[in-house]
C-alpha positions in Angstrom: 70.7 95.2 106.1 74.0 93.5 104.9 73.6 95.1 101.5 73.6 98.5 103.1 76.2 97.8 105.8 78.9 96.5 103.4 79.2 99.8 101.3 79.2 101.8 104.5 82.0 99.7 106.0 84.0 99.8 102.7 83.6 103.5 102.6 84.9 103.9 106.1 87.9 101.7 105.3 88.7 103.8 102.3 88.7 106.9 104.5 90.8 105.3 107.1 93.4 104.0 104.7 93.5 106.9 102.3 96.6 108.4 104.0 98.5 105.1 103.8 99.2 105.0 100.0 101.4 107.1 97.8 98.5 107.9 95.5 96.8 110.3 97.8 97.3 112.5 100.8 95.2 114.0 103.5 94.7 117.7 102.9 94.1 120.3 105.6 92.0 123.2 104.4 91.7 126.6 106.1 89.1 125.2 108.6 91.4 122.4 109.7 89.3 119.7 108.1 90.8 116.8 106.2 90.1 115.9 102.6 91.8 113.6 100.1 93.8 114.9 97.1 95.6 113.1 94.4 99.4 112.7 94.9 102.1 113.6 92.5 103.9 110.5 91.2 107.3 112.3 91.0 108.6 115.7 91.8 108.6 118.1 89.0 111.2 120.8 89.1 109.7 124.2 88.4 111.4 126.2 85.6 113.7 128.9 86.9 111.7 131.8 85.4 108.5 130.5 87.0 109.7 130.1 90.6 108.3 132.3 93.4 110.0 133.2 96.6 109.0 131.0 99.5 107.2 132.6 102.4 109.3 133.1 105.5 108.3 131.3 108.7 109.5 130.6 112.2 108.4 128.4 115.1 109.1 126.2 118.0 111.2 123.2 117.4 110.3 119.7 118.7 112.6 119.1 121.7 113.0 122.8 122.4 114.5 125.9 120.7 113.3 128.1 117.9 113.6 127.9 114.1 113.6 130.6 111.5 113.5 130.0 107.7 116.2 132.6 107.4 118.7 129.9 108.4 117.9 128.1 105.1 119.1 131.0 102.8 122.0 130.1 100.5 121.2 126.3 100.7 118.9 124.0 98.9 116.2 123.1 101.4 113.7 120.3 101.8 110.5 121.2 103.8 108.5 118.1 104.7 105.0 118.5 106.2 104.2 115.5 108.3 102.2 114.1 111.2 102.8 111.2 113.5 99.3 110.0 112.7 100.1 109.7 109.0 101.0 106.2 107.7 102.9 107.4 104.6 105.0 109.6 106.9 106.2 106.6 108.8 107.6 105.2 105.5 108.9 108.5 104.0 110.5 110.2 107.0 113.2 107.5 107.7 114.1 107.7 104.0 114.4 111.4 104.3 116.8 110.8 107.2 119.0 108.7 104.9 119.0 111.4 102.2 119.7 114.1 104.9 122.6 112.1 106.3 124.1 111.7 102.8 123.6 115.2 101.6 123.9 117.5 104.7 127.5 118.4 103.9 126.6 119.3 100.3 124.5 122.5 101.0 121.2 120.7 101.6 119.1 121.4 104.7 116.1 119.5 105.8 113.2 120.8 108.0 110.2 118.8 109.2 107.0 120.7 109.8 104.8 118.7 112.2 101.2 119.6 111.8 97.8 118.8 113.3 99.1 117.3 116.6 97.4 118.2 119.9 100.6 117.7 121.9 104.3 117.3 121.3 104.4 113.8 122.9 103.5 111.8 119.8 105.6 113.7 117.3 108.6 113.7 119.6 108.2 109.9 120.1 108.0 109.6 116.2 111.3 111.6 115.8 113.0 109.4 118.5 111.7 106.1 117.1 112.9 106.8 113.6 116.2 108.5 114.6 115.4 111.7 112.8 118.3 114.1 113.2 117.1 117.1 111.2 115.0 119.7 113.0 111.2 119.6 113.0 109.0 122.6 113.7 106.0 121.9 115.9 103.1 123.6 114.1 99.9 122.2 115.7 97.6 124.8 113.9 99.2 124.3 110.5 100.1 128.0 110.2 103.3 127.2 108.1 101.2 124.9 105.8 98.8 127.8 105.3 101.6 130.1 104.4 102.5 127.6 101.6 98.9 126.9 100.6 99.6 128.0 97.0 101.9 125.1 96.4 99.9 123.1 98.0 101.5 122.3 101.3 98.1 121.7 102.9 98.3 118.0 102.0 99.9 115.6 104.4 102.5 114.4 103.6 103.8 117.2 101.3 107.3 118.1 100.5 108.7 121.4 99.0 112.2 121.8 97.7 113.6 125.4 97.8 116.6 126.5 95.7 119.5 128.5 97.0 117.6 131.7 96.3 114.8 130.6 98.6 112.4 130.0 95.7 110.1 127.0 95.4 111.9 124.7 93.0 109.8 121.5 93.4 106.6 120.4 95.1 105.4 116.9 96.0 101.9 116.1 97.2 101.9 112.7 98.8 104.8 110.2 99.5 108.2 111.0 98.0 110.5 108.2 97.1 114.1 108.5 98.2 115.3 108.0 94.6 113.1 110.8 93.3 114.1 113.2 96.1 117.8 112.5 95.4 117.2 113.1 91.6 115.5 116.5 92.2 118.1 117.6 94.8 121.0 116.7 92.5 119.3 118.8 89.7 118.7 121.8 92.0 122.2 121.6 93.4 123.7 121.9 89.9 121.8 125.0 89.1 123.7 128.3 88.9 
């Protein structure tokens, strides 16, 4: 019995902790299920001639109000797909706040996209707890993530950097380090 129970328990632990490392992320497929995908170790900037225009989106903001991606035009933008239930998001999001605070006057905008939450209570508590000042769209059905599925934004956490022409300039699947995000943002900001 023990020989069969131990692998089952270990398998369950791997599933429960899979979202807590930088080497993987929980992915949301079109049916709303979760699966594990490999994370990207560092953001790779997409060559200028290979960039595609980002989908437009809008939605309800946590804490009230509406958001439209049209407000990002002309700026470098960081789109971060997160959930209050995701352990790597608890590490990554406060670091994003630090980068946001340092770079918001330099033509960089941040938008959180909260996905797969059944109510606004937990994501709002998350934003308050970590002192997040940039807006977050409440997207319980993951509709914005589905619009970005080609990049793939269906993994949580995921981060997409848009250039000033609203094109996808870099994609991260999994946790992003503050140092790497700054490096990519500096590079995209210098583009003409």
